[in-house]
Each structure stands twice: as structure tokens, then as C-alpha cells.
C-alpha positions in Angstrom: -29.4 11.2 5.5 -26.1 13.1 5.4 -24.4 10.4 7.4 -24.8 8.1 4.5 -22.6 10.3 2.4 -19.8 10.2 4.9 -20.1 6.4 5.2 -20.2 5.7 1.5 -17.6 8.3 0.3 -15.1 7.2 3.0 -15.7 3.6 2.1 -15.0 4.3 -1.5 -11.7 6.0 -0.7 -10.7 3.2 1.6 -11.4 0.5 -0.9 -9.6 2.5 -3.6 -6.4 2.6 -1.4 -6.7 -1.1 -0.7 -6.9 -1.8 -4.4 -3.7 0.1 -4.9 -2.0 -2.0 -2.2 -3.3 -5.3 -3.7 -2.4 -4.4 -7.3 1.2 -3.5 -6.1 1.5 -6.9 -4.5 0.3 -8.6 -7.7 2.7 -6.6 -9.9 5.7 -7.6 -7.7 4.8 -11.3 -7.4 7.9 -12.1 -9.6 10.2 -9.7 -7.7 12.8 -11.8 -5.8 12.6 -11.3 -2.0 9.5 -9.0 -2.2 7.4 -8.8 0.9 3.6 -8.6 0.8 1.8 -5.4 2.0 -1.6 -5.4 3.8 -3.7 -2.4 4.4 -5.7 -2.2 7.7 -8.6 0.2 8.0 -10.2 1.7 11.0 -13.2 3.9 12.0 -12.9 7.6 12.7 -14.6 9.7 15.4 -17.0 7.2 17.0 -20.2 8.8 18.5 -22.8 7.5 20.9 -26.5 7.3 19.8 -29.2 8.2 22.3 -33.0 7.7 22.3 -35.0 10.6 23.7 -38.7 11.6 23.8 -40.4 13.8 21.3 -41.3 16.5 23.8 -39.3 15.7 26.9 -35.5 15.2 26.4 -34.7 14.2 30.0 -33.0 10.8 30.7 -31.8 9.9 27.2 -31.3 6.2 26.7 -27.9 5.2 25.1 -28.3 2.8 22.2 -25.0 2.1 20.5 -21.9 3.7 19.1 -21.5 4.6 15.4 -18.9 6.1 13.1 -19.5 8.2 10.1 -16.1 7.6 8.4 -13.9 4.6 7.7 -10.3 5.4 6.9 -7.0 3.6 6.1 -5.0 3.2 9.3 -1.7 1.7 8.2 -0.1 -0.6 5.7 1.7 -3.5 7.3 4.5 -5.5 5.7 4.4 -9.3 6.0 8.1 -10.4 6.5 7.3 -14.1 6.2 10.0 -15.9 4.2 9.1 -16.9 0.6 10.1 -20.1 -1.1 13.3 -20.6 -3.1 14.0 -20.9 -6.8 17.1 -22.7 -8.0 18.4 -20.5 -10.8 22.0 -21.8 -11.3 23.0 -18.2 -11.8 26.4 -17.5 -10.3 25.3 -14.0 -9.2 22.1 -15.1 -7.5 21.9 -15.3 -3.7 19.0 -16.1 -1.3 18.8 -15.5 2.4 17.5 -18.6 4.2 17.0 -16.9 7.5 16.4 -13.4 8.8 18.5 -10.5 7.5 19.0 -8.1 4.6 21.7 -7.5 2.0 23.1 -3.9 2.1 23.1 -1.8 -1.0 25.0 1.5 -1.5 22.6 3.9 -3.3 22.8 7.6 -4.1 20.2 8.1 -1.2 22.3 6.2 1.3 22.4 2.6 2.3 19.3 0.6 1.6 18.4 -3.0 2.6 16.8 -5.7 0.5 16.1 -9.5 0.4 16.5 -9.4 -3.4 19.8 -11.2 -4.2 19.6 -11.0 -8.0 22.9 -9.2 -8.5 25.1 -8.4 -11.5 28.6 -7.1 -12.1 28.7 -3.4 -13.1 30.9 -1.8 -15.8 33.7 -1.3 -13.2 33.7 -4.9 -12.0 31.8 -4.5 -8.7 28.9 -6.7 -7.5 25.7 -4.5 -7.7 21.9 -4.6 -7.6 20.7 -3.5 -11.0 19.5 0.1 -11.1 20.3 0.9 -7.5 23.9 0.5 -6.4 26.7 -1.7 -5.3 26.4 -4.5 -2.8 28.3 -4.0 0.4 30.8 -6.5 1.6 31.7 -7.2 5.2 33.2 -4.0 6.5 31.1 -1.8 4.3 33.2 -1.7 1.1 32.2 -3.0 -2.4 33.0 -6.4 -3.7 35.1 -6.6 -6.8 34.5 -9.6 -9.1 37.4 -10.1 -11.5 36.6 -13.7 -12.6 33.6 -15.9 -13.3 35.4 -18.9 -11.7 34.3 -18.6 -8.1 32.1 -20.3 -5.5 30.2 -19.0 -2.5 29.7 -20.8 0.8 26.7 -20.6 3.1 28.2 -17.7 5.1 28.5 -15.6 1.9 32.2 -15.8 1.4 33.1 -15.4 -2.3 36.2 -17.4 -3.0 38.2 -18.2 -6.1 39.5 -21.8 -5.8 43.2 -22.7 -6.3 44.2 -24.4 -9.5 47.1 -26.6 -10.6 48.1 -26.6 -14.3 50.9 -28.4 -16.1 52.7 -26.8 -19.0 54.1 -28.5 -22.1 57.5 -28.5 -20.6 56.3 -30.4 -17.5 56.4 -27.4 -15.2 53.5 -27.3 -12.7 51.9 -24.0 -12.0 49.9 -23.7 -8.7 47.5 -20.8 -8.1 46.5 -20.3 -4.5 42.8 -19.8 -3.5 41.8 -16.2 -2.7 38.8 -14.5 -1.3 37.0 -11.8 -3.3 34.9 -10.7 -0.4 32.1 -11.6 2.0 28.5 -10.5 1.6 27.4 -8.2 4.4 24.1 -9.3 5.9 22.4 -7.3 8.7 19.2 -7.5 10.7 17.2 -5.0 12.8 15.7 -5.1 16.3 12.4 -3.5 15.3 10.9 -4.3 11.8 8.1 -1.7 12.5 10.7 1.0 12.0 11.6 -0.2 8.5 10.3 2.1 5.8 9.4 0.2 2.6 10.4 1.8 -0.6 10.0 0.8 -4.3 11.3 -2.5 -5.7 11.6 -4.2 -2.3 14.1 -1.8 -0.8 14.0 -0.7 2.9 15.4 2.2 4.7 15.6 2.9 8.5 17.1 5.1 11.1 18.0 2.1 13.2 21.6 0.9 13.6 22.0 -2.4 11.7 23.0 -5.5 13.6 25.7 -7.5 11.9 25.0 -11.2 11.3 28.3 -12.9 11.6 27.2 -16.3 10.3 24.3 -15.7 7.8 22.7 -18.6 6.0 23.0 -17.9 2.3 21.9 -20.2 -0.6 24.0 -19.7 -3.7 22.7 -19.9 -7.2 19.1 -19.4 -6.0 16.6 -16.6 -5.3 14.0 -16.1 -2.7 10.5 -15.8 -4.2 8.1 -13.2 -3.1 5.6 -14.2 -0.4 2.6 -13.0 -2.4 -0.2 -15.6 -2.8 -1.9 -14.8 -6.2 -5.1 -16.5 -5.2 -5.4 -14.6 -2.0 -4.6 -11.3 -3.8 -7.2 -12.0 -6.5 -9.8 -12.7 -3.9 -9.0 -9.5 -2.0 -9.1 -7.5 -5.3 -12.6 -8.8 -6.3 -13.9 -8.2 -2.7 -12.6 -4.6 -2.8 -14.0 -4.0 -6.3 -17.4 -5.2 -5.4 -17.5 -3.1 -2.2 -16.4 0.0 -4.2 -19.0 -0.6 -6.9 -21.8 -1.1 -4.3 -20.8 2.1 -2.5 -20.8 4.0 -5.7 -24.3 2.8 -6.7 -25.8 3.6 -3.3 -24.1 7.0 -3.3 -25.8 7.7 -6.6 -29.2 6.7 -5.1 -28.6 9.1 -2.2 -27.9 11.9 -4.6 -31.1 11.2 -6.6 -33.2 11.2 -3.4 -31.7 14.5 -2.2 -32.3 15.9 -5.6 -36.0 15.0 -5.5 -36.2 16.3 -1.9 -34.9 19.7 -2.9 -36.8 20.0 -6.2 -40.1 18.1 -6.1 -40.8 18.2 -2.3 -39.8 21.8 -2.1 -42.6 22.8 -4.6 -45.4 21.3 -2.3 
């Protein structure tokens, strides 16, 4: 009888945690570069069941293993690449291969696939609300003009211009580089710690990607499938409701056993 309480209560806790993971995926479906989470559950403390006689307990017969508790084991991150959305925004960047952008935050360097940047009040390329984007070499990238282009390696370059004055003089401005986006990768993604808003931290040494593949004026979509998440949410909700109803029945049966049966 009491084993049912362990099974049902642990199942409710597990489904509740799974609902938190699924709802977080759904909330971030529009977050550029967001990677989907998936919770995996496991059993806890498996035990062997035996069949024995009523009077003689010798030579018990093993029947099967059972577990009284189901618990959340780990939340895994799906690093599969999402699709691309052409935004035409000059400060939007998407990684078309492996790698992460580097962001200087107050907590240290963080890594992200979110390339939706802006220019802060001091003229540096930054990720809104977190910090400045690192250029190759680790320094920030100053953006002092809107007239620039970006190649597939992440080099931000102001093109040269040729203008003619009223007096016939020709003024030539040479092309110049504002900086190059720093893109890094890691040997073991299992050691990446996922934080809020698609940021990652790790104790690993980053590996520089010398020739990244960057799509300018575009953003990588999240890899969350709304239909799959809705299905997972309904499944967890039904399992949670069923466990709660059966748990209520267990409580009523024990209540009768302790009150009505006890008076006999």
C-alpha cells in the first residue's frame, strides 16, 4: 500500500519538473539561437521481489525488480542547428556551422548563438542586456558608422568611397576594418552550462575558429518544435492529473482503514 505513495508522489514531482522544461522551451521559441532542453527521468533504488511460502521461508523464488521512486536524472540540451530568418538588419548575424559568439558580461565571458546585436551608448557592438561582443583577440568592436558590410568570416569592413566636389576635386576614402567577430567552439558540449536567455558558460578553454561561416543580416531560429512541445506538455499534464487522482484514492482508502476498520 505505502509503495503506491512513493510511486505516485515521485511521478508527480517528475512530471512537474518536465512541465517546467517544456514551458521554458515554448517561451523561448522566438529567441534567436535558442537550443531546446529535454529532461530525462530514471528510477531510484531498484529492489528485487521474491515469492516465499506462508510458513516456510526457505528457497525464495525471485520474481522481478521494482522501483518505488521515479526521479529526474538530467536535462540535456539539443544543439541541433535551427533554420535561418533573413531580417535585413545590419546588426544581425547567424552562425551557419558550429561555434558560439563571445560576450563580455559582468560575470565573465559567456557564449551564445544569439546574433541579435545592437550598438551601445559608447559605440560598441553588444548583446542587449548582457555585454559587449568580443572581436578577434578578445577586445570589443567599435561601430562608428552605419555604412559597413560583413563577409562570411565575420570581418566588419567599411568600404572605400570616391566623391567629387563642386570644384572637380576627387576625394578617395580607403576601406577600413572595424573588427572581426570572435567565434569559438568547445571539445565537449556536455561541460557547457546553460544559463538564461540562451547563454552558456564553461570551464573549458575555448577553441578559436579561424574561418567561421557567418550569415549577415540574418538570425538563427530556435530549434524548438512547437507541435512536439505541445504534445509533450499535454502528455505530462495528463500523467500529473492521473497521479494526483489516484493519490487521492490512496488517501481515502487509508483513511477508511484507520477509522472504519479500526472500530471492528
